N, C-alpha and C positions, 0 to 999 in steps of 0.2 A: 174867324174874326183878327186878323193880325193886322201892323202894320199903325196908320193911323189909329185907328178905331178905334184899340189895347191899352196906346197911346194916350189915344181924349179920353180913357175911362181911365187908365189908371194915376191920371192928376185927381178923379173925385174919387178916389177907395180911400175907404178907413176904416182901421179896426171895430171890429161890430159891424158893420155892413151887413143885409144879409141879399145873399148873391144870387137871382132865379136868368136862367139860362132854357136855349130852347137849340134843340140840334134838330134838326129837318133827317140828317143820312141812322137817327138811332131809334129802334125797334120803342122806345120806350115815349120816344112824340107821338107815337100814333097811341099804344095804353094808355097814358097819362092823357085825361079830357080837360082842353082848356088853351090857356095861353102860352104858358111857361109852363116847363117840368123836367125842370129840374133846381134844385133849391142849396147853396152853401153857403157857410158863416167865413164872412177876413176876422181873422186872429191877430192879424200881424201886416202890417208895412216895412216892405224891408227899408233901414235909413236912405236919404235922410231925415223920412218923414218923425218914426218916434222911437229910438233908441232905449230909452227905459223900458220898454217889451222886453219880457225874459222867454217867450218864444224863438224855438233857435231855428231859420231849415225851409220856415213853409209859409207861405201867406196862409192860404183858405182848409177850413177842416168843412168834410164833407162825408156823408154816405152813397155807399155805389155800389157796386156788387163787388166790389176786391175790400167790403167792409169800409170800418174808420178810414177814409184817407189822404191824406196830408199833402195840397196841392200848389201849384201859386196862380195867379191872376193870369197868369198868361196861361198854361193849362190851360185855367176856363175857357180863352177865350178862343184859341184853336183848333178846341172841340166845339164851339157851337153858333151859330147865327145871329144869335143876339141875345146879348147881353142885359142887364137892369140891377143895379143898386139901390135898395128901397134901402131906409132907416126910422127906425122907430123913433117917436118922434118924444114916445116919455123913456127910453134909455136916455140917465146921465153917465157923464165924467164913467163915478164909482160901479155902477150899476151895470153897465159895456162890457165893465171890467169882469166883474161878477158872473157877467155873464157868457165872456169869453173865458173862463180860468172853469168854471159851465161843464162846458163844449168841451175841453182841452181834456172832459176827468174823463170822457165816453172813450178815449183812445183803444180800448181794448173792446169794444163794440162789436156786433156782428153788423151786419145789414139784415133787415126785416124781411124778406119775402114776403110773410102777408100781414103788414102793414098792419098790423096790430100796435095801439098806444098803449106804451109802457117804453118800459127804460131797457128791458129782458133786450131787443134787439133792434135796431130805430131805421127806421128810410129817411130821405135825405131831409126831408121840408120838418121832419119828427127831431130831430137829432139840434133843431134849431128852436121848436117849439118848448121842450123837456129840456133845455141850458134854461129856456128864457124863465121855465115853471121854476126849477134848483135853484137856479137865482135868487128869484122873487122866497123863496120857504125860506134860503137860508141866510138872507136878510134882517125879517124881521119877526116879530114874535106873532105868532095864531091863534083865532080865533078858535071853538070849537069846529065851531059848521066848516071854516074854513082846511081843518084839518080835515076834516068824515067828506065833505066835498070832493080837497081836493083846488081850491078857487087858487092861484096862482098863475102868477106870472104875471108881465105888463104888458104883452103882447093883443090885439085884440083882435082874436082867430072868432071864425065858423070856423066848430070842428062837427058841422053838418058832415051827412050820408049824399058828399053830392058826385060818387065816384060811385055809388050804387055795389058799393061790400055788403048794407045792410049793421053797418057799425059809423061809429068815431071815427073818421079823417080829414086827417088835412094835407091838398096839397097845394105845389107852389101860386095854385093863384090861391090858396085860402090865404098865404102866407101876400099872396100882390094886393088880394084885396079888404087886407087888413085893416079895420078904423083908424088904426094912427100906426099909419107905415106912411111916409111919405120918398117919393123916386126922389131920388138924386142922378143921378145918370144915364139914360136909356142910349142906346147904341142905335136905334132906332131914329132918335130925340121925339116922341108921341109922347111919353108920359112926363117928363121933367117938373117936378113941382109940384108932381100934383098927390094928394092924397090914396091913398086905396081904397075907399065911397067914391073919388071923383075915375079912377081909371076904371071900375065899373059900370 
């Protein structure tokens, strides 16, 4: 996906957006069930959009087979057949900054080949989920139950075992269908303006 489609998407790109992709040439697209096969987070957009952000040299954070990976939106697009930009409607400007900072705090994370929830190792959609969880945990006082049961994060996602792993798992589709995310841009033009549940 290059040229006009890339430039159209780039106009809509903002820090804090969830980037979902599918690349039909990759084996992961066959192995990961659902409509989307990869997730990443926009952490920066090159000038002139916002010169106040302190991130240097990359626009997108993602977990790949190479562990925590620094990419640009162009890199994401050139390797994808479809790209979708999603925005959590419950992330205000300050909270979005906290999510980005939490995400960047995982720069030494390794890729989780076992797809276990937790911060020891991360897979692509989990990077975004854990950044949201950490941003919420660090931003407010917590009740005893919240600490005990880990009820943090503003993303309203379903961690059901949709992939048949026998444990909680968050696929890229789990982010796509989250109750409080809106599709900002879809390279196929199908979902723009829809909330996750409307897409489902």
